[in-house]
C-alpha positions as a Markdown table, in Angstrom:
| # | Residue | x | y | z |
|---|---|---|---|---|
| 1 | Met | 0.1 | 0.0 | -0.2 |
| 2 | Gly | 0.8 | 3.5 | -0.2 |
| 3 | Tyr | 1.8 | 3.3 | -3.7 |
| 4 | Cys | -0.2 | 6.7 | -4.7 |
| 5 | Phe | 2.3 | 8.7 | -2.7 |
| 6 | Phe | 4.6 | 9.7 | -5.6 |
| 7 | Leu | 1.6 | 11.2 | -7.4 |
| 8 | Ile | 1.5 | 14.3 | -5.4 |
| 9 | Leu | 5.1 | 15.2 | -6.7 |
| 10 | Ala | 4.6 | 14.4 | -10.2 |
| 11 | Leu | 1.0 | 16.1 | -10.7 |
| 12 | Gly | 1.1 | 20.3 | -11.3 |
| 13 | Ala | -1.0 | 21.2 | -8.6 |
| 14 | Ala | -3.0 | 24.2 | -8.3 |
| 15 | Pro | -4.0 | 26.6 | -5.1 |
| 16 | Asn | -7.9 | 27.1 | -3.6 |
| 17 | Leu | -9.5 | 29.5 | -2.6 |
| 18 | Leu | -7.8 | 28.2 | 0.8 |
| 19 | Gly | -4.7 | 28.6 | -0.3 |
| 20 | Gln | -4.3 | 25.0 | -0.3 |
| 21 | Ser | -2.9 | 23.1 | -3.4 |
| 22 | Arg | -5.1 | 20.4 | -5.6 |
| 23 | Val | -4.1 | 17.7 | -7.7 |
| 24 | Ala | -5.9 | 15.1 | -10.2 |
| 25 | Leu | -7.9 | 12.6 | -8.7 |
| 26 | Glu | -7.7 | 10.3 | -11.5 |
| 27 | Pro | -4.2 | 9.1 | -11.3 |
| 28 | Tyr | -5.4 | 7.8 | -7.7 |
| 29 | Leu | -8.1 | 6.1 | -8.8 |
| 30 | Met | -6.1 | 4.0 | -11.3 |
| 31 | Ala | -3.3 | 3.1 | -9.2 |
| 32 | Ala | -5.8 | 2.0 | -6.4 |
| 33 | Gly | -7.7 | -0.2 | -9.5 |
| 34 | Leu | -10.7 | 1.6 | -9.4 |
| 35 | Arg | -13.0 | 2.8 | -12.6 |
| 36 | Gly | -15.7 | 4.2 | -13.2 |
| 37 | Ala | -17.5 | 7.1 | -15.0 |
| 38 | Thr | -18.7 | 10.9 | -14.6 |
| 39 | Leu | -22.2 | 11.7 | -14.7 |
| 40 | Ala | -23.5 | 14.4 | -16.3 |
| 41 | Gly | -25.9 | 16.8 | -14.4 |
| 42 | Ser | -26.2 | 19.3 | -11.9 |
| 43 | Pro | -24.1 | 18.7 | -10.0 |
| 44 | Ala | -21.9 | 16.5 | -11.6 |
| 45 | Arg | -21.3 | 13.2 | -9.8 |
| 46 | Gly | -18.1 | 10.9 | -10.2 |
| 47 | Val | -18.8 | 7.0 | -9.4 |
| 48 | Phe | -15.6 | 4.9 | -9.1 |
| 49 | Thr | -15.8 | 1.2 | -8.4 |
| 50 | Asn | -13.5 | -2.0 | -8.2 |
| 51 | Arg | -14.7 | -5.6 | -6.6 |
| 52 | Trp | -14.6 | -4.5 | -3.2 |
| 53 | Asn | -14.9 | -0.6 | -3.5 |
| 54 | Arg | -17.2 | 1.9 | -4.4 |
| 55 | Leu | -16.4 | 5.7 | -4.6 |
| 56 | Val | -18.8 | 8.6 | -5.2 |
| 57 | Val | -18.1 | 12.4 | -5.5 |
| 58 | Glu | -19.9 | 14.8 | -6.9 |
| 59 | Asn | -18.4 | 18.6 | -7.9 |
| 60 | Asn | -17.8 | 21.5 | -5.7 |
| 61 | Ser | -18.8 | 19.6 | -3.0 |
| 62 | Arg | -17.1 | 18.2 | 0.4 |
| 63 | Leu | -19.3 | 15.0 | 0.9 |
| 64 | Ala | -18.6 | 12.1 | -0.5 |
| 65 | Ser | -19.4 | 8.3 | -0.3 |
| 66 | Val | -16.8 | 5.6 | 0.9 |
| 67 | Asn | -18.3 | 2.0 | 0.6 |
| 68 | Gly | -22.0 | 3.3 | 1.4 |
| 69 | Ala | -20.9 | 5.1 | 3.9 |
| 70 | Lys | -20.7 | 9.4 | 3.8 |
| 71 | Val | -17.3 | 11.0 | 4.5 |
| 72 | Tyr | -17.1 | 15.1 | 4.6 |
| 73 | Leu | -13.5 | 16.0 | 3.1 |
| 74 | Asn | -11.3 | 18.8 | 4.6 |
| 75 | Asp | -12.1 | 20.5 | 1.0 |
| 76 | Val | -14.8 | 20.4 | -1.9 |
| 77 | Val | -14.0 | 17.7 | -4.7 |
| 78 | Thr | -14.0 | 19.7 | -8.5 |
| 79 | Trp | -14.7 | 18.9 | -12.0 |
| 80 | Asp | -14.0 | 20.8 | -14.7 |
| 81 | Gly | -15.4 | 19.4 | -17.6 |
| 82 | Arg | -12.2 | 16.8 | -18.6 |
| 83 | Gly | -11.0 | 15.7 | -15.1 |
| 84 | Trp | -11.4 | 15.8 | -11.2 |
| 85 | Thr | -9.1 | 17.6 | -8.2 |
| 86 | Ile | -8.9 | 16.8 | -5.0 |
| 87 | Ala | -7.3 | 18.5 | -1.6 |
| 88 | Pro | -3.9 | 16.1 | -1.9 |
| 89 | Val | -4.7 | 15.5 | 2.3 |
| 90 | Asp | -7.9 | 14.0 | 1.1 |
| 91 | Trp | -7.0 | 10.4 | -0.8 |
| 92 | Ala | -5.0 | 10.1 | 2.3 |
| 93 | Glu | -7.1 | 10.7 | 4.7 |
| 94 | Gly | -10.3 | 11.4 | 2.6 |
| 95 | Leu | -11.2 | 9.0 | 0.1 |
| 96 | Gly | -8.0 | 6.7 | -0.6 |
| 97 | Phe | -7.4 | 5.9 | 3.2 |
| 98 | Arg | -7.8 | 2.3 | 2.7 |
| 99 | Trp | -4.5 | 2.6 | 0.2 |
| 100 | Thr | -2.5 | 4.5 | 1.9 |
| 101 | Ala | -2.9 | 3.7 | 5.9 |
| 102 | Arg | 0.0 | 2.9 | 7.5 |
| 103 | Phe | 0.0 | 0.9 | 10.4 |
| 104 | Pro | 2.7 | 0.6 | 13.2 |
| 105 | Pro | 4.2 | -2.7 | 14.1 |
| 106 | Pro | 2.0 | -5.0 | 15.9 |
| 107 | Arg | 2.1 | -5.1 | 19.7 |
| 108 | Arg | 2.9 | -7.9 | 21.5 |
| 109 | Gly | 0.2 | -9.8 | 23.2 |
| 110 | Pro | -3.7 | -8.9 | 22.8 |
| 111 | Pro | -4.7 | -5.1 | 20.1 |
| 112 | Val | -5.7 | -2.8 | 23.7 |
| 113 | Val | -9.0 | -0.4 | 22.8 |
| 114 | Leu | -9.5 | 2.0 | 25.2 |
| 115 | Leu | -12.9 | 3.4 | 25.2 |
| 116 | Asp | -14.1 | 7.2 | 26.7 |
| 117 | Pro | -17.3 | 7.2 | 27.7 |
| 118 | Gly | -17.9 | 10.7 | 27.5 |
| 119 | His | -19.2 | 12.6 | 30.1 |
| 120 | Gly | -19.9 | 11.5 | 33.9 |
| 121 | Gly | -20.6 | 12.9 | 37.1 |
| 122 | Val | -21.5 | 16.4 | 37.7 |
| 123 | Asp | -21.4 | 16.6 | 34.1 |
| 124 | Lys | -24.7 | 15.2 | 32.9 |
| 125 | Gly | -24.2 | 16.1 | 29.1 |
| 126 | Ala | -27.2 | 16.3 | 27.0 |
| 127 | Val | -30.9 | 15.2 | 29.0 |
| 128 | Ser | -33.4 | 14.7 | 27.1 |
| 129 | Ala | -36.9 | 15.8 | 27.6 |
| 130 | Arg | -37.8 | 12.5 | 29.5 |
| 131 | Arg | -34.4 | 13.3 | 31.7 |
| 132 | Val | -32.3 | 10.4 | 29.8 |
| 133 | Glu | -29.4 | 11.9 | 30.8 |
| 134 | Glu | -26.3 | 11.3 | 28.3 |
| 135 | Lys | -23.2 | 10.5 | 30.6 |
| 136 | Arg | -25.6 | 7.5 | 31.5 |
| 137 | Val | -26.2 | 6.1 | 28.1 |
| 138 | Thr | -22.2 | 6.2 | 26.9 |
| 139 | Leu | -21.1 | 4.6 | 29.8 |
| 140 | Asp | -24.1 | 1.7 | 29.1 |
| 141 | Val | -22.8 | 1.5 | 25.3 |
| 142 | Ala | -19.2 | 1.7 | 26.6 |
| 143 | Arg | -19.7 | -1.2 | 28.8 |
| 144 | Arg | -21.5 | -3.4 | 25.9 |
| 145 | Val | -18.8 | -2.4 | 23.2 |
| 146 | Ala | -16.3 | -3.4 | 25.7 |
| 147 | Arg | -17.9 | -6.9 | 26.5 |
| 148 | Leu | -18.1 | -7.5 | 22.5 |
| 149 | Leu | -14.4 | -6.8 | 22.1 |
| 150 | Gln | -12.9 | -8.9 | 25.0 |
| 151 | Ala | -15.0 | -11.7 | 23.9 |
| 152 | Gln | -13.2 | -11.6 | 20.9 |
| 153 | Gly | -9.8 | -11.3 | 23.0 |
| 154 | Val | -9.0 | -7.7 | 22.9 |
| 155 | Met | -7.5 | -5.8 | 25.9 |
| 156 | Val | -10.1 | -3.4 | 26.3 |
| 157 | His | -9.7 | 0.4 | 29.0 |
| 158 | Leu | -12.4 | 2.4 | 30.4 |
| 159 | Thr | -11.4 | 6.0 | 31.0 |
| 160 | Arg | -14.1 | 5.7 | 33.4 |
| 161 | Asp | -16.2 | 2.8 | 34.8 |
| 162 | Arg | -18.9 | 5.0 | 36.8 |
| 163 | Asp | -20.4 | 8.2 | 37.3 |
| 164 | Val | -17.8 | 9.9 | 37.8 |
| 165 | Thr | -16.5 | 13.7 | 36.8 |
| 166 | Leu | -13.4 | 13.5 | 34.2 |
| 167 | Ser | -11.6 | 16.4 | 32.5 |
| 168 | Leu | -11.1 | 16.2 | 28.9 |
| 169 | Glu | -7.2 | 16.8 | 30.2 |
| 170 | Ser | -7.4 | 14.0 | 32.2 |
| 171 | Arg | -8.8 | 11.7 | 29.6 |
| 172 | Val | -5.5 | 12.3 | 27.6 |
| 173 | Gly | -3.5 | 11.6 | 30.5 |
| 174 | Ile | -5.3 | 7.9 | 30.9 |
| 175 | Ala | -4.8 | 7.3 | 27.0 |
| 176 | Gln | -0.8 | 8.8 | 27.3 |
| 177 | Arg | -0.3 | 6.1 | 30.6 |
| 178 | Val | -2.3 | 3.1 | 28.5 |
| 179 | Arg | -0.7 | 3.6 | 24.9 |
| 180 | Pro | -3.7 | 2.2 | 23.3 |
| 181 | Asp | -3.9 | 1.0 | 19.4 |
| 182 | Val | -7.3 | 3.0 | 19.3 |
| 183 | Phe | -9.4 | 5.5 | 21.0 |
| 184 | Val | -12.9 | 5.8 | 21.0 |
| 185 | Ser | -14.8 | 8.5 | 22.7 |
| 186 | Leu | -18.8 | 8.0 | 23.0 |
| 187 | His | -21.0 | 10.7 | 23.2 |
| 188 | Val | -24.8 | 11.6 | 22.5 |
| 189 | Asn | -25.8 | 14.6 | 20.3 |
| 190 | Ser | -28.4 | 17.3 | 20.8 |
| 191 | Ala | -30.4 | 20.0 | 18.6 |
| 192 | Pro | -32.6 | 21.5 | 20.6 |
| 193 | Ser | -33.9 | 24.2 | 18.2 |
| 194 | Asn | -34.1 | 21.3 | 15.7 |
| 195 | Pro | -35.7 | 18.1 | 17.1 |
| 196 | Ser | -36.0 | 16.7 | 13.3 |
| 197 | Val | -32.5 | 15.8 | 13.3 |
| 198 | Arg | -31.4 | 12.3 | 13.8 |
| 199 | Gly | -28.8 | 9.7 | 13.2 |
| 200 | Val | -25.2 | 9.0 | 14.2 |
| 201 | Glu | -21.5 | 11.0 | 12.8 |
| 202 | Thr | -17.7 | 9.8 | 14.0 |
| 203 | Phe | -15.6 | 12.4 | 14.1 |
| 204 | Val | -12.0 | 12.7 | 13.6 |
| 205 | Leu | -9.1 | 15.9 | 13.1 |
| 206 | Thr | -9.6 | 18.4 | 10.5 |
| 207 | Ala | -6.4 | 18.9 | 8.7 |
| 208 | Pro | -4.4 | 21.8 | 9.2 |
| 209 | Gly | -4.8 | 24.5 | 7.5 |
| 210 | Tyr | -8.7 | 23.1 | 6.3 |
| 211 | Val | -11.9 | 24.5 | 7.7 |
| 212 | Ser | -13.9 | 21.7 | 10.3 |
| 213 | Thr | -17.5 | 20.5 | 9.0 |
| 214 | Ala | -19.0 | 22.7 | 10.8 |
| 215 | Gly | -17.2 | 26.0 | 10.4 |
| 216 | Gly | -15.1 | 27.8 | 11.7 |
| 217 | Lys | -11.4 | 29.4 | 11.7 |
| 218 | Gln | -8.3 | 28.0 | 9.7 |
| 219 | Asp | -6.2 | 26.3 | 11.8 |
| 220 | Ser | -2.7 | 25.8 | 10.5 |
| 221 | Thr | -1.4 | 23.8 | 13.8 |
| 222 | Val | -0.2 | 20.4 | 13.7 |
| 223 | Tyr | -1.5 | 18.8 | 16.7 |
| 224 | Pro | -0.1 | 15.1 | 18.2 |
| 225 | Gly | -3.6 | 13.6 | 16.8 |
| 226 | His | -2.2 | 14.4 | 12.7 |
| 227 | Arg | 0.0 | 12.1 | 13.0 |
| 228 | Tyr | -2.8 | 9.5 | 13.1 |
| 229 | Gly | -4.9 | 11.0 | 10.0 |
| 230 | Gly | -5.3 | 8.1 | 7.7 |
| 231 | Leu | -5.8 | 5.5 | 10.7 |
| 232 | Ser | -8.2 | 7.5 | 12.6 |
| 233 | Met | -10.4 | 7.8 | 9.2 |
| 234 | Leu | -10.1 | 4.3 | 8.7 |
| 235 | Leu | -11.2 | 3.2 | 12.1 |
| 236 | Ala | -14.0 | 6.3 | 12.0 |
| 237 | His | -15.3 | 4.9 | 8.6 |
| 238 | Glu | -15.8 | 1.3 | 10.3 |
| 239 | Ile | -17.3 | 2.6 | 13.5 |
| 240 | Gln | -19.8 | 4.9 | 11.2 |
| 241 | Arg | -20.4 | 1.8 | 8.5 |
| 242 | Gly | -21.1 | -0.8 | 11.4 |
| 243 | Met | -23.6 | 1.5 | 13.2 |
| 244 | Ile | -25.8 | 2.1 | 10.0 |
| 245 | Arg | -25.9 | -1.4 | 9.0 |
| 246 | His | -26.2 | -2.9 | 12.7 |
| 247 | Ala | -28.4 | -0.3 | 14.7 |
| 248 | Lys | -30.4 | 1.0 | 11.1 |
| 249 | Val | -29.7 | 4.4 | 11.7 |
| 250 | Glu | -29.9 | 7.5 | 9.4 |
| 251 | Asp | -25.9 | 8.0 | 8.3 |
| 252 | Arg | -25.0 | 11.5 | 9.0 |
| 253 | Gly | -21.2 | 10.6 | 8.2 |
| 254 | Val | -17.5 | 10.9 | 9.2 |
| 255 | Lys | -17.2 | 14.3 | 9.8 |
| 256 | Arg | -14.1 | 16.6 | 10.3 |
| 257 | Ala | -13.3 | 18.7 | 14.2 |
| 258 | Arg | -10.7 | 20.2 | 16.6 |
| 259 | Phe | -12.0 | 18.8 | 20.1 |
| 260 | Leu | -9.6 | 18.5 | 22.1 |
| 261 | Leu | -9.6 | 14.8 | 22.6 |
| 262 | Leu | -9.2 | 14.1 | 18.5 |
| 263 | Lys | -5.8 | 16.9 | 18.7 |
| 264 | His | -4.0 | 15.4 | 21.6 |
| 265 | Val | -4.9 | 11.8 | 22.2 |
| 266 | Pro | -1.4 | 9.6 | 21.3 |
| 267 | Ala | -3.3 | 6.6 | 19.0 |
| 268 | Pro | -6.0 | 6.5 | 16.3 |
| 269 | Thr | -8.9 | 8.5 | 18.0 |
| 270 | Val | -12.5 | 9.1 | 17.4 |
| 271 | Leu | -15.4 | 10.8 | 18.5 |
| 272 | Val | -18.6 | 9.2 | 18.0 |
| 273 | Glu | -22.2 | 10.5 | 18.3 |
| 274 | Leu | -24.9 | 7.8 | 18.9 |
| 275 | Gly | -27.9 | 9.4 | 18.0 |
| 276 | Phe | -29.9 | 12.9 | 19.0 |
| 277 | Leu | -31.9 | 12.5 | 22.6 |
| 278 | Thr | -33.5 | 15.7 | 21.4 |
| 279 | Asn | -35.0 | 14.1 | 18.8 |
| 280 | Pro | -38.2 | 12.4 | 20.0 |
| 281 | Val | -38.2 | 8.8 | 17.8 |
| 282 | Glu | -34.0 | 8.9 | 18.7 |
| 283 | Glu | -35.2 | 9.3 | 22.3 |
| 284 | Ala | -36.9 | 6.5 | 22.7 |
| 285 | Ala | -35.2 | 4.2 | 21.3 |
| 286 | Leu | -31.6 | 5.1 | 23.2 |
| 287 | Ile | -33.9 | 4.0 | 26.3 |
| 288 | Glu | -34.2 | 0.9 | 24.9 |
| 289 | Arg | -31.4 | -1.7 | 25.4 |
| 290 | Glu | -31.8 | -3.4 | 22.6 |
| 291 | His | -31.1 | -0.2 | 20.5 |
| 292 | Arg | -27.8 | 0.3 | 22.7 |
| 293 | Glu | -26.6 | -3.3 | 22.1 |
| 294 | Met | -27.5 | -2.6 | 18.4 |
| 295 | Leu | -25.2 | 0.6 | 18.8 |
| 296 | Ala | -22.7 | -1.3 | 20.4 |
| 297 | Glu | -22.6 | -4.3 | 18.1 |
| 298 | Gly | -21.7 | -1.6 | 15.3 |
| 299 | Val | -19.1 | 0.3 | 17.5 |
| 300 | Ala | -17.4 | -3.2 | 18.1 |
| 301 | Arg | -17.3 | -4.5 | 14.3 |
| 302 | Gly | -16.0 | -1.5 | 13.3 |
| 303 | Val | -13.0 | -1.3 | 15.6 |
| 304 | Leu | -12.7 | -5.3 | 14.9 |
| 305 | Ser | -12.6 | -4.3 | 11.3 |
| 306 | Tyr | -9.8 | -1.8 | 12.1 |
| 307 | Leu | -7.7 | -4.2 | 13.9 |
| 308 | Ala | -8.3 | -6.9 | 11.5 |
| 309 | Ala | -6.9 | -4.5 | 8.6 |
| 310 | Ala | -3.6 | -3.5 | 11.2 |
| 311 | Ala | -3.2 | -7.3 | 11.6 |
| 312 | Arg | -3.1 | -8.0 | 7.8 |
| 313 | Pro | -2.5 | -4.6 | 5.7 |
| 314 | Ala | -4.0 | -6.1 | 2.9 |
| 315 | Val | -7.2 | -6.0 | 4.2 |
| 316 | Ala | -7.7 | -2.6 | 4.3 |
| 317 | Gln | -8.1 | -2.6 | 0.9 |
| 318 | Thr | -11.2 | -4.8 | 0.4 |
| 319 | Asp | -14.5 | -4.3 | 1.4 |
| 320 | Ser | -14.0 | -6.8 | 4.7 |
| 321 | Gly | -15.4 | -4.2 | 7.5 |
| 322 | Ser | -18.4 | -4.1 | 9.5 |
| 323 | Arg | -19.3 | -7.6 | 8.5 |
């Protein structure tokens, strides 16, 4: 894997509105064995496939699809009537993470996963109309994920295993001590101004110099978490796809943000939003043990898919995950 990197040097790069360089997408697709076509329309749409993978992009949009799961890129993809262009980082950490992932040498012994149930103690997190507290949902789901992973021989740690207050900095400190293979922070969403919003989403760290999915300022700072950009993206994608497959929930996509945990945890790191407590349907579902178990199953399968790819890197290039 990784044979696409040399193409960045070989292609003429033009800056976009953010001042970042752009490169042609087609050589990456060819090197990955992806073939397809551009469908005329407004917007133009590119669909590229091989035996295992399917990528879909749209002109002037950050939203793409990778093997059936939505992925928000750092920058828009563009079509000029002759070819597609992307930001170089959006191949390595957006569309082509299966081909560019660089896994560290496997540790001796079982893989280590650190689960982080969001909030806790005096910090209740989001609270629904029926007084369902985010801190309790995240701890329950984390325990379920832990049980499923442990059954597959994974060593699992939790940043908290009871209802205690824990700062973000303390969670980073735990990760620095544990040195996990992956870090998964679990949360539940809230949108009081729009209770119709529903679905799951998974966050990774925005690349340096780009604006996060929800907007905000450009930030060119390189954080410790940027070291794991492609690996975090692979982990996020497998978890997101696991949840939408197993819990049958709406796909709000893999998104980009600069949350403190994403910036500073020294491992491939994602932040998962398990649904919206402000949506009456999802609030009712999140109360039910069966739904929490299905969400946990999706998260666990995503983690296991990532760990399988890390153990056998060629797996990352096939559609083997989340089954």
